[in-house]
C-alpha positions, 0 to 999 in steps of 0.5 A: 500500500503506497502512492504510485512510483511513477513521476508526478504528472502535471496536466498541460491543459493550462496551455493552449492546445489547438494544434500539435504545434501549440502542444509541442510549444507548451511542452518545450517552453513551459513543461521542460522548464518546470522539469529543469527547475524541479530537478525531480522526475516529472510526467506531462499529463497531456491534454489533447483536444479533438483537433490535436488528436485528429492531427496526431492520428492522421500524421505519424510524423507529428506524433513522432515529433511530440514523442521526441520533445518529451524524450529530449526533455526527460518527460514521460507521459502515462495519462491524458486529459480527454475532458475538454473536446474543444478550445479550453482557452477560448474567451468563454468555455463554461458549460461547453466543456461538457460537450459533446457528452457520452451519448455522442459518437463524437465523444466515443471516437475522440476518446478512442483516438486518444487511447491509440495515441497514448498506447504509442507514447507508453513503454512496452507493458505500460499502463495509462489512464484517460480522464473524461467528462462525467457523462455530461453537464446537467445544465445542457439539454439531454434526452430521457434515455441519456444515461442508457446511451452513455452506458452503452458507449462506455461499454463500447469503450471498454471493449475497445480498450481491451482490444487495444491491450491485446494488440499493443500490450499496453493497458489503458483505463478510462477515468470518468471524472465527477464534477459539481452539477454534472450527471455525475456530481456527488459520489453517493448520490450519482457515481455509486448508483450510476456505476452500479447500473453500468456494471449491471448492464455489462453483466447482462451481456457477460462483460462486467469484469471487463468494464470494471477493469477498464472503466473507473473514476478520476477522483478530483479532490477539488470537485468532491470537496466543493459539494461538501462530501466526506472525501474519505467516505466517498473513496470507501463507497467507490471501492465497496462497489468495485469502481477502480480509481484510475486517476487522482487529481491533486487539487484544492478549491476555494472556501469562504467561511461565514459569508455573511459576516466575512466582508473581507472574504466576500470582497476578495472573492469578487476577484475570482469572478471571471468569464472563461470557466464555470465556477460552481458554488455550493453553500453549506447551511447551518442546518446541514442543507446544501444549496448551489449556484451554477456559477460564481456571480457578483450578485450572490456575493453582494446579496441582501443580508437576508439571503439564505445562500449568503447566511450559510456556514461556508461556501465552496467554489469550483476554482482550482487554487494552489495545492500548497495554500491553506489560506488565500488572504481572508479566504481558505482552501480545501487543503485539509480535504486533499490531505484526507483524500490522499491518506485514504488513497494510500491505503488502496491495494493498487496505486492510482495515477497522481496528477496535479491539475491547476489549470487556472493560473491565467485567470487567477487573481494576481496570477501574472506576478510570477512566470508561469513555469515558476508557479507550476514548479512551486505547485509540483514541489509542494505536491511532492512535499505533501506526498512525502509528508503522508508517506 
């Protein structure tokens, strides 16, 4: 029982990646500099958009060039981010990041292409993981048979990954990533019943073992902390029904204690309102109820004193902030939940892939004060320190 011995991974979705050239430039300019400064083993957790995965699929020389850049900079790659399908750095991403969802053949074929690419980047006999959307976002339109179609496509994906393993000798697993206000948001309320249904559908056609082997979860600690889950119990619940944690995102969320009385905290939180990403906001009331808002809005921060949401015990916001931070001025972070989750992960009888995914540096308040490579280096070193403290 221990943490993965693979180099810690850092997700490259912090860099634009509309073309293979942009992905390579991000690795050569930033990821390589972080590796040099860190002076410790490190992996590039590549985000490959649909346009990039198509280019790499169709142009063998482009994939060879990417592999060479990784090798030249002493970087491995064992995990991919196939969550954002399109441009993750457009002016407005928000709810579009969940499209296409898992009812779409586009999502299935894109994820299969990513698996083919990863199989070529892995060493012989290597194991890889690919994180993906939590089926879809609840804020986007969906039909009555949404879940059934998603599960059928996940079973198809499982069969594809098994065939890929047989043909290449590389084992690649899908990691479905719960996220607040998506079809898989809460572990006990969403992930557990939905994985049970998926396994039952697979069992009906004699493929439950296969699906459990190749389809699991990406546990992003920020996401589960935002919805005020007991992260340790959430991991217990997933393990109890046979869901493999294929990937762990080492991440922190923002917390605002005592919103009504914390004037300085509310003032600081206004700087986190930004137009690109969705910042789902959850409020834990003093009677234990949990309320939510789809996004972080100034109108909620500046609400009337009688507002129930404002008079909560605390707010938590889906805004990825540095893993080393316990406080951000008058704001707090969910670092305590991160430590608790990692302690539980260490007790598993296998070692999930570990990745830092702080993609918000370009939109973070005061985020331009230090060079991006320096910020990422500090982030990775703090993650290594945290893992060492818990070992």
